[in-house]
C-alpha positions in Angstrom: 0.0 0.2 0.0 1.4 3.5 -1.0 1.8 5.8 1.9 -0.6 8.6 0.1 -0.2 12.3 1.2 -3.9 12.9 0.1 -5.1 10.3 2.8 -3.1 12.3 5.5 -4.3 15.7 4.1 -7.9 14.6 4.3 -7.4 13.3 8.0 -5.7 16.6 9.0 -8.6 18.5 7.3 -11.3 16.6 9.0 -9.3 16.7 12.3 -9.3 20.5 12.2 -13.1 20.6 11.8 -13.7 18.0 14.6 -11.8 20.0 17.2 -13.3 23.2 16.4 -10.5 24.7 14.2 -11.2 26.5 10.8 -8.9 25.0 8.3 -9.4 27.7 5.7 -9.3 31.5 6.0 -12.4 33.4 5.1 -12.5 35.3 1.8 -12.6 38.7 3.6 -9.3 37.9 5.2 -7.6 37.0 2.0 -9.1 40.1 0.4 -7.6 42.2 3.0 -4.2 40.6 2.6 -4.0 41.0 -0.9 -3.9 44.9 -0.7 -1.2 45.2 2.1 2.3 46.1 1.7 5.1 46.2 4.3 4.5 49.2 6.8 6.8 52.0 6.7 8.9 53.1 9.7 7.9 56.3 11.8 9.8 58.9 13.7 9.4 57.0 17.3 11.2 53.8 16.0 14.8 53.4 16.7 17.0 52.6 13.5 18.9 49.3 14.3 19.3 47.6 11.0 23.2 48.3 11.6 23.4 45.8 14.3 24.1 42.1 13.5 20.8 40.6 13.7 20.2 37.0 12.6 17.5 34.3 13.1 17.9 30.7 14.0 15.1 28.4 13.2 14.1 25.2 11.5 15.7 24.5 8.0 12.3 25.0 6.3 10.7 28.1 8.6 9.6 31.0 6.4 7.5 32.5 9.3 10.7 34.2 11.1 9.2 35.8 14.2 12.5 36.6 16.1 16.0 38.0 15.7 18.8 38.2 18.3 22.0 40.4 18.8 24.2 40.9 21.9 27.1 43.0 23.0 29.6 43.1 25.6 29.3 46.3 27.9 32.2 48.3 29.5 30.7 46.9 32.8 31.4 43.3 31.7 27.7 42.4 31.4 26.2 41.6 28.1 23.4 43.4 26.5 21.0 40.8 24.8 18.3 42.2 22.4 15.4 40.2 21.0 13.5 41.5 18.1 10.1 40.3 17.4 8.1 40.8 14.2 5.8 43.9 14.5 2.6 42.0 13.4 0.2 44.4 14.8 1.4 47.1 12.5 -0.5 45.1 9.6 -3.0 43.1 11.5 -5.6 45.6 13.1 -7.9 44.7 15.9 -11.4 43.9 14.5 -10.1 43.2 11.2 -11.2 40.0 9.2 -7.4 38.7 9.5 -7.5 39.3 13.2 -11.1 37.8 13.5 -9.7 34.6 12.1 -6.7 34.6 14.4 -8.7 35.1 17.3 -11.0 32.1 16.5 -8.1 29.7 15.8 -5.6 31.4 18.2 -2.6 29.4 16.7 -0.8 27.9 13.7 -1.2 24.2 13.5 1.6 22.2 12.3 0.8 18.9 10.7 3.1 16.6 8.3 0.1 17.0 5.7 -0.2 20.5 5.8 0.5 23.5 8.1 -2.5 25.4 8.9 -1.0 29.1 9.7 -2.8 31.4 12.1 -2.3 34.4 9.5 -2.4 34.1 5.5 1.0 33.0 4.2 1.5 36.4 2.5 1.5 37.8 6.1 3.3 35.2 8.1 5.9 34.3 5.8 6.5 37.5 3.9 5.2 41.0 4.9 5.7 40.5 8.8 8.3 37.6 8.7 11.9 38.8 9.9 13.2 37.6 6.5 16.7 37.3 5.5 18.0 40.6 3.9 14.6 42.6 4.6 14.1 45.7 6.8 11.4 45.2 9.1 9.6 46.8 11.9 10.0 45.0 15.4 9.4 45.2 19.2 12.6 45.1 20.8 13.1 43.4 24.4 16.5 44.3 25.6 18.2 42.7 28.7 21.5 43.4 30.4 22.7 40.0 31.8 25.8 39.5 34.1 28.2 36.4 33.8 26.2 34.7 36.6 22.9 34.9 34.4 21.3 37.4 36.6 19.1 39.9 34.4 20.3 43.4 35.8 17.8 45.6 34.0 15.3 45.1 31.0 13.2 47.4 28.9 11.1 47.1 25.6 11.1 49.5 22.5 10.0 49.7 18.9 12.9 49.4 16.2 13.6 48.9 12.6 15.8 45.6 12.1 17.6 43.8 9.3 18.2 40.1 9.3 21.8 39.7 8.2 21.9 35.9 8.5 19.1 33.2 8.2 20.5 30.1 10.2 19.1 26.7 11.2 19.4 24.8 14.4 21.1 21.6 13.4 24.0 23.2 11.5 24.5 25.9 14.3 24.3 23.4 17.2 27.0 21.2 15.3 29.4 24.1 14.9 28.9 25.2 18.7 29.6 21.5 19.5 32.6 21.4 17.5 31.2 18.7 15.1 30.5 20.9 12.1 31.7 23.8 10.2 30.4 27.4 10.6 27.2 27.4 8.6 27.8 29.3 5.2 25.1 32.1 5.9 27.1 32.9 9.1 30.5 32.6 7.4 29.5 35.2 4.8 28.8 37.8 7.5 32.0 39.0 9.5 31.1 39.0 13.1 28.2 36.3 13.2 30.4 33.7 14.5 31.5 35.8 17.7 27.9 36.7 18.2 26.9 33.0 18.4 29.5 32.2 21.1 28.5 35.4 23.0 24.8 34.5 23.0 25.5 30.9 23.7 27.2 31.8 26.6 24.6 34.1 27.8 21.9 31.4 27.2 23.7 28.8 29.4 24.2 31.3 32.2 20.4 32.1 32.0 19.6 28.3 32.0 21.7 27.7 35.1 19.9 30.2 37.0 16.6 28.8 36.2 17.9 25.3 36.7 19.0 26.4 40.4 15.3 27.8 40.9 14.0 24.4 39.8 13.2 24.7 36.0 12.5 21.2 34.9 14.8 19.6 32.2 12.1 17.3 30.5 12.6 15.5 27.3 9.5 13.7 25.5 9.8 12.1 22.0 7.4 13.7 19.3 8.8 12.4 16.3 8.9 14.5 13.1 7.2 13.0 10.4 9.3 13.1 7.0 7.5 13.3 3.6 8.9 12.9 0.0 7.0 13.3 -2.9 3.6 13.0 -0.9 4.6 10.0 1.0 5.6 9.1 4.5 9.2 8.1 4.6 10.5 8.3 8.1 9.6 9.3 11.6 12.6 10.9 13.3 12.7 12.3 16.9 13.8 16.0 17.2 16.8 16.0 19.6 17.4 19.0 21.8 20.5 20.7 20.9 22.6 23.5 21.8 21.0 25.9 19.2 17.4 25.1 20.2 18.6 25.6 23.6 20.3 29.0 22.9 16.9 30.2 21.2 14.5 28.6 23.9 16.6 30.2 26.9 16.9 33.7 25.2 13.0 33.5 24.6 12.2 32.7 28.1 14.3 35.6 29.1 12.4 37.9 27.0 9.1 36.7 27.9 9.8 37.3 31.5 11.1 40.7 30.7 7.8 41.4 28.8 5.8 40.7 31.8 8.0 42.7 34.1 7.6 45.7 31.7 3.9 45.4 31.4 3.7 45.1 35.2 5.9 48.1 35.6 3.6 50.2 33.3 0.6 49.2 35.2 -0.9 47.3 32.2 -3.0 44.1 32.4 -1.4 41.1 30.6 -2.2 37.7 29.5 0.0 35.2 31.7 1.1 31.7 30.6 0.9 29.8 33.8 1.5 26.0 34.8 -0.3 26.1 38.2 1.3 24.0 41.2 0.8 20.4 40.3 -2.5 19.3 41.9 -1.3 15.7 41.5 1.9 16.1 43.4 1.1 13.1 45.4 1.1 11.0 42.3 4.6 12.6 41.4 5.8 11.8 45.0 4.8 8.2 44.4 6.4 7.9 41.1 9.6 9.0 42.6 9.3 6.6 45.3 9.3 3.7 42.7 12.8 4.7 41.9 13.9 5.1 45.6 13.8 8.9 45.7 11.6 10.6 48.4 10.1 14.0 47.3 8.9 16.5 49.7 5.1 16.5 50.6 4.6 20.0 49.1 5.2 20.9 45.5 9.0 21.5 45.0 10.2 22.3 41.8 14.2 22.0 42.6 13.7 18.7 44.4 11.6 17.3 41.0 14.4 18.8 38.9 17.2 17.1 40.8 15.2 13.8 40.6 14.9 14.1 36.9 18.5 14.9 36.4 19.6 11.9 38.3 17.0 9.4 36.3 18.3 10.9 32.8 21.9 9.9 33.9 20.9 6.4 35.2 18.5 5.5 32.3 18.7 7.6 29.3 16.7 5.3 27.3 13.5 5.4 29.2 13.9 9.0 30.5 11.6 10.2 27.4 8.8 8.1 28.8 9.4 9.2 32.4 9.3 12.7 31.2 5.9 12.4 29.6 4.5 10.7 32.7 5.7 13.9 34.6 4.5 16.3 31.8 1.0 14.7 32.3 1.0 14.9 35.9 2.0 18.5 36.0 -1.1 19.4 33.9 -1.2 21.7 30.9 -0.3 25.1 30.7 -3.1 27.7 30.3 -3.4 31.6 29.7 -4.9 33.8 32.3 -5.6 37.4 32.3 -3.8 39.3 34.8 -4.7 42.9 36.4 -2.0 45.3 37.1 -0.6 45.0 40.3 -2.0 41.4 40.9 0.5 38.5 41.9 1.1 36.0 39.2 0.8 32.2 39.7 4.0 31.8 37.9 5.0 28.9 35.8 6.1 26.0 37.7 7.9 23.9 35.0 10.0 26.9 33.6 10.8 28.3 37.3 9.8 31.8 36.5 7.3 33.8 38.4 6.5 36.4 35.8 5.7 34.7 32.2 4.0 36.0 29.2 4.1 34.8 25.5 5.4 37.3 23.3 7.9 35.9 21.0 5.6 34.3 18.5 2.9 36.9 17.2 2.8 35.3 13.6 2.1 31.9 14.9 0.1 32.6 18.6 -2.7 34.9 19.0 -1.6 35.5 22.8 1.6 36.9 21.5 -0.1 39.4 19.3 -2.4 40.6 22.1 0.8 41.1 24.3 2.5 43.1 21.4 -0.7 45.3 21.2 -0.4 45.8 25.1 3.5 46.6 24.8 3.0 49.0 22.0 0.3 50.9 23.9 2.7 50.9 27.1 5.7 52.1 25.3 3.8 55.1 23.9 1.8 55.8 27.1 -1.7 55.2 25.4 -4.6 53.3 27.1 -4.7 49.6 27.1 -6.3 48.3 24.0 -8.0 45.6 26.0 -10.1 45.6 29.0 -9.6 42.9 31.8 -12.8 41.1 31.0 -11.9 40.9 27.2 -8.4 39.6 28.2 -9.9 36.8 30.2 -12.1 35.7 27.4 -9.1 35.7 25.1 -7.2 34.0 27.4 -9.7 31.2 28.0 -10.4 30.8 24.2 -6.5 30.6 23.7 -6.4 27.6 26.1 -9.1 25.7 24.5 -7.8 26.3 21.0 -4.1 25.4 22.0 -5.4 22.0 23.4 -7.4 21.5 20.2 -4.3 22.2 18.0 -2.1 19.6 20.2 -5.1 17.1 19.5 -5.0 17.8 15.6 -1.2 17.4 15.7 -1.2 14.2 17.7 -3.9 12.6 15.5 -2.0 13.3 12.3 1.3 12.0 13.7 -0.4 8.9 14.9 -2.1 8.5 11.5 1.3 9.1 9.8 2.9 6.4 11.9 0.2 4.1 11.0 0.8 4.8 7.2 4.4 4.3 7.6 4.1 1.0 9.2 1.3 -0.2 7.0 3.3 -2.2 4.5 5.2 -3.8 7.7 2.4 -6.2 8.9 4.0 -9.0 10.8 7.4 -7.2 11.3 9.0 -7.7 14.6 10.2 -4.5 16.8 12.2 -3.9 20.1 10.0 -1.8 22.2 9.6 -0.4 25.7 6.2 -0.4 27.8 4.9 3.2 27.9 1.7 2.5 29.8 0.0 -0.2 31.8 -3.6 0.1 33.0 -7.1 -1.2 33.1 -7.6 0.9 29.8 -4.9 -1.1 27.9 -1.1 -1.7 27.7 0.9 0.5 25.3 4.4 0.2 24.0 6.9 2.3 21.9 9.0 0.7 19.3 12.4 2.0 19.3 13.1 2.3 15.7 10.9 3.9 14.2 9.8 5.7 17.5 6.1 4.7 17.1 3.5 3.8 19.8 0.9 1.4 19.8 -1.3 -0.8 21.8 -0.4 -4.4 22.9 -3.6 -6.3 22.1 -2.3 -9.9 23.0 0.3 -11.1 25.4 0.4 -7.9 27.7 -0.1 -10.0 31.1 2.5 -9.1 33.6 4.1 -6.2 31.6 4.7 -3.1 33.4 6.0 0.6 32.3 9.4 0.8 31.6 9.8 -3.0 30.7 11.8 -4.0 27.4 9.6 -6.3 25.2 9.7 -7.7 21.9 6.5 -7.0 19.7 5.0 -8.1 16.4 2.9 -5.6 14.3 -0.6 -7.0 14.1 -2.6 -4.3 12.2 -2.9 -0.5 11.6 -6.0 1.6 11.1 -4.7 4.9 9.4 -7.9 6.9 9.8 -8.0 6.6 13.4 -4.2 6.6 13.7 -4.3 3.0 15.7 -1.3 0.7 15.8 -1.9 -2.9 17.4 1.0 -5.1 18.4 1.1 -8.5 19.8 4.0 -9.7 22.1 
């Protein structure tokens, strides 16, 4: 059986509709975008095009939301700047484009098709911080000392220019000393020094977060590889230094953004993972490994348990991580009034946290950008607290729906990939065992299925040999027998 792309395409489209997401843009939104052109700069915008801004993203990304640049100050601290695409400059509150974005609230990334939050002419061209283009941006500026402490931060508007479009894997290989400097970086004098400087700052920022109990989790969500419309492979996306560099810098920028809005007495949409309600289950889980966690939620204690388990058993660590993620509970968006105290973000060990760094792809970030621009110019908030809470609730619901769509298509892609291998044998690891059923993840390729026969006596973490019994592509079901 051929692994047809069209099947996955239809599955993705159906999943979008089933989970309450709109797969197509309304004609009015497309008509709006057809008449747009890149916005001009104005007098209040700082011209920062001469700085050595660059982007690091996936190889195939065209919706570039962020650029970074850094410089060593006379004091010895590093001034780190994060430029975020000024999407609000083109997407007005109440427009048809804004209406669609507010309904879906996020881009949805599936192997068959990407369903972008904004029409592609916007997200991959007019607002993208594309290579070699001058673009308006909202810039978060942080001064960070060598110990990873943020000494000061602010937010301003600027005009920026992307001098080098880089990709995670090749940058990580160069930073690790296993690859050459990517060509796009080698063409621009000084980008190599920028990468080293930013990598150092990112590591210092991460160190401080981990000391405060940020959780170092590693789950396997394999990337589906397509060729000529067929599923050809499933590959795990590995964490690497370049991904972590961007992740750490963006977490710092999101915290600084929250701090700026609080300072300006503005409301905000916070991203929170509440203190885990199922902490007792986490305590019981750690006890099965001989580790005693405190009775009350304690992020540093959980982090040191995770570090020890990663070292002791790297093969099973992704499955342990996934269990911990489920017990922590999902992140959610909440509106916060000026002066209120935040619940914070348990998994990241940061008290003040908003999403601000991806306004092309996430609606809360676009809302935050509008709040920031008003706060910078001293004009009133474009949103009242009640409206922000409605938006926050909607964003939580739709983000969960998008996760379900992505997971459904990933499962269907895995079933497609294995559809010609009925009867094949795999080494696997048991990932779930309860009254509902027993589940196992094959090691190569990393696909999960249900053990429908011979599962008696198996427990989570056991290594097991399985044979592929059947697949159901539409539903994404994979059945193994022991």
